[in-house]
N, C-alpha and C positions, 0 to 999 in steps of 0.2 A: 702519705706515702712514705715508705721506708727507702732510703737511699743506701745501697750497699757498695762495696768495693771489692774488686778482685784483681787478678793479674792475668796476663796472657803471654804467649810466646809467638812472635812473628815467625812463621815457617815458610812463607812464600812472599817474594817482593811485590806480588800483585795485590797484597792486602789480606792474605789468609792468616788467621791467628788461631791457635789452639788454646783452650782454657778448660776449666772444669765445668761440667754440666751444672753443678750446684751454684756456680757463679752467675749463670744466665737463666736459671730456672725461674719461671713465673715473673720475669722482668719485662716491663712494658717498653723500656728504652735502654739501649746499650750504647754508652759513649766510651770510645777508646781515646785515651790521651797518651801520646807518645812522649818520649823523654825530652824532645825539643819543645814541648808545650802545645803542639798542634793537636786538635781534637776532631774526631770523626764519629758520626753515627755509624753503628755496625748492624749488620743483618746476620741472623743465624742461618748458617748453611746446612749444618747437620749436627746431630748429637747422639750419644749413646748413654742412656741413663745408668745402665748396669756398670759400665766402666767409668762413669762419671767424667766423660769427655765431651767436648763440644768444639765445633769449628765455626768461627764467625769471620766476617769479611768487612773490610772498610774500603771505600773508594778513594784513592789518593791519586793526584796528578803525577806524583813522583814515586819511583820504586821505593819500597820500604826496606830498611836494613834488616837482614835476616840473621838471627843468632846462629852461630855454628852448632851443628848437631853432633853430639858425641854418641857414645855407646854406653849402655849400662851393663852389658854382658860381662865386662872384665873388671867391674868394680870390686874392690877388696875392703874387708873390714878395716877400720881405722884410717881409711883414705880421706883426705881433706876435701870438703865440698863447701859451696857457697849457695845460700838460698837468697833469691832476689824477689822483691815484691813490694806491696803496699801495706805493710804491717800496721794494723790499727789505723789505716788511712795515711800513714807517713810514707809518701811516695818515694820510690827508688831506695828502699831500705835493703841493705846487704848485710847478711849475717854469715858467720862461718861455723863449721863444726866438722864432725867426722861421720863416716858411715858406721852406724852402730850395729846394724843387722841387714841381711838381705833376705828376700823371699818371705817377708813377713805378711801373714794374713791378719786383717784388722776388721773387727765388727764395730761400726760406728753407732748404729742403732738398729731397731727392728726392721728397717727398710733398706739400709745401705751397709754393705760390707765390701771389702776389697781383698784381693788376693795378690800375692807376689810383690808387695811393696818394698821400697827401700826405706829403712829406718835411719834417721839422722838426729843428732843433737843440735844441728844448726837451727837457730830459732825460727820456727814457722808459726805464724800467728794469724788471726782473722785478717783477711785482706791479702795474704800471700797465696791463697788458693789459685791455681792455674799458672803460677809463675815458675821460672826455671830453677832447677837445682843444677848447679854447674860444677864442673871439675876445676882443678887448679889452672888449667889452660883456657878456661872460659867456655868450654863446650857444654851444651845442655845434655845432662845424663838422666834427668828425670823431671817430672812436673809435680811441684808441691801440691798436696791435696788434702791432707788431714793432720790434725794435731792430737796428741795424747794429753788430755787434761785431767789433772787430779781434782778438778772442781774449781780451780782458780780463775777460769774464764779465758786463759791464754795458754801459751806453751809452757809446759812444765818440764822441758828438756827432752821431749819425745815428739818428733815430727815424722811425717811419712810422705813419700813421693812415688808417683807411678813411674816405673822404668821407661826410659825413652823408647826402647824397642816396642813396648806395648802401645805407647802413644802413636808412634809411626804406623804400626800395623792397623790400629783402629782408624787413624786419619785416612 
């Protein structure tokens, strides 16, 4: 069996987490590990293949910390952002960059394409999918979802995030 890794965004203290559909697709078991080291089995609540979004839930006795939700509608070119995730399995990786473009359409392969993405040069790598793209004040403005690779197997300076308004609408 192949073990993969992705990232998610806690959106509700009752244990609801959003991530990318491709993170949970064809997975037998989803284990969520929080930054305090606690781990939970998660169940899939809902998903949207076309938008590459999924909602999962964990059962915790304590309310989960929710990341502050921002807006992507007022992002500007060259604005500083931070990508958070599990890049190449390195947990809690934070990288910085700028907004390189807005409203970018990206074709990943013959099956998956995206519309209206945020393009950034913040390093987004395998394992970052589903994680937050944050503004300088720490608010989530997008969900890291795809990388532009020139064949090197990782980020070649081009990453993409789904705008938070689209994530909220779909969720």
